[in-house]
C-alpha positions in Angstrom: -4.8 -91.1 -125.0 -2.2 -93.8 -125.1 -2.6 -97.0 -127.3 1.0 -98.2 -127.5 1.6 -96.8 -131.0 1.2 -93.1 -130.4 0.2 -90.7 -127.7 -2.0 -87.6 -128.0 -1.9 -85.0 -125.3 -4.6 -82.4 -125.2 -3.6 -79.0 -123.9 -6.4 -77.8 -121.7 -4.9 -74.4 -121.1 -6.8 -71.8 -123.2 -4.2 -69.2 -122.5 -1.8 -70.6 -125.0 -3.8 -69.1 -127.9 -2.8 -72.0 -130.1 -5.0 -73.1 -133.0 -3.9 -76.7 -132.6 -4.4 -77.9 -129.0 -3.7 -81.6 -129.4 -0.1 -82.8 -129.5 0.8 -86.1 -131.1 4.2 -87.7 -130.4 5.9 -90.7 -131.9 9.3 -92.1 -132.1 11.5 -92.8 -135.1 14.9 -94.3 -135.6 17.9 -92.1 -136.6 17.7 -93.6 -140.1 14.0 -92.8 -140.4 14.6 -89.2 -139.1 17.4 -88.8 -141.7 15.0 -90.0 -144.4 12.3 -87.6 -143.3 14.8 -84.7 -143.3 16.0 -85.7 -146.8 12.4 -85.6 -148.1 11.9 -82.3 -146.4 15.1 -80.9 -148.1 13.8 -82.1 -151.5 10.6 -80.1 -150.9 12.6 -77.0 -149.7 10.9 -77.0 -146.3 12.3 -76.8 -142.9 9.0 -76.9 -140.9 8.9 -80.5 -139.7 5.6 -80.1 -138.0 3.9 -78.8 -141.1 5.5 -81.5 -143.3 4.5 -84.4 -140.9 1.0 -83.0 -140.5 0.5 -82.8 -144.2 1.8 -86.3 -144.8 -0.3 -87.7 -142.0 -3.5 -86.1 -143.2 -3.1 -86.3 -147.0 -0.6 -89.1 -147.4 1.4 -87.2 -150.1 2.8 -83.9 -151.1 2.9 -82.9 -154.7 5.8 -80.7 -155.8 5.1 -78.9 -159.0 7.8 -77.6 -161.3 6.6 -74.3 -162.7 9.8 -73.4 -164.5 8.3 -74.0 -168.0 5.3 -71.8 -167.2 7.6 -69.1 -165.9 9.7 -69.2 -169.0 6.5 -69.1 -171.1 5.2 -66.1 -169.2 8.5 -64.3 -169.6 8.4 -64.9 -173.4 4.9 -63.6 -173.6 5.8 -60.5 -171.6 8.8 -59.8 -174.0 6.4 -60.0 -177.0 4.0 -57.6 -175.3 6.9 -55.1 -174.8 8.0 -55.5 -178.4 4.5 -55.1 -179.8 4.2 -51.8 -177.9 7.5 -50.7 -179.3 6.4 -51.6 -182.9 3.0 -49.8 -182.3 4.9 -46.7 -181.2 7.1 -46.8 -184.3 4.2 -47.4 -186.6 2.3 -44.5 -185.0 5.3 -42.2 -185.4 6.6 -43.2 -188.8 3.5 -44.7 -190.5 5.3 -47.9 -191.6 6.1 -51.4 -190.4 9.5 -52.9 -190.7 9.9 -56.5 -192.0 12.6 -57.2 -189.4 10.2 -56.3 -186.6 7.7 -58.9 -187.9 10.4 -61.5 -188.3 11.5 -61.0 -184.7 7.9 -61.4 -183.5 7.5 -64.6 -185.5 10.7 -66.0 -183.9 9.4 -65.1 -180.4 6.0 -66.8 -181.1 7.9 -69.9 -182.3 9.7 -70.0 -179.0 6.4 -69.8 -177.1 5.0 -72.7 -179.1 8.1 -74.7 -178.4 7.9 -74.1 -174.6 4.2 -74.9 -174.6 4.8 -78.2 -176.4 7.6 -79.1 -174.0 5.3 -78.4 -171.0 2.5 -80.5 -172.5 4.9 -83.4 -173.1 6.2 -83.3 -169.6 2.7 -83.2 -168.2 1.9 -86.7 -169.7 
């Protein structure tokens, strides 16, 4: 199918085993290609076909930064480990140390700080 703006060629051979049997070709300038490559680099992708297909179908690609969530998860995991250590100590000695509780309060304060930071960035 040719309409002057793009061409679509249907591969009638069933032997290719491809999921996508229609090929769409279009031309760009060198500057446009460089811009496409730069946007792909920013998204950390090198699959041009997938990038162009996603842009043509959806019109945009959202890139989410999960670094705050990863930091929050790491802090929560540290607290879980420390709670287990405190529980073992309490079970073996029968007493709780104030410094253990103060350390947990500090870790909880860090979690709340990371959560507030994530919420502020989400606005």
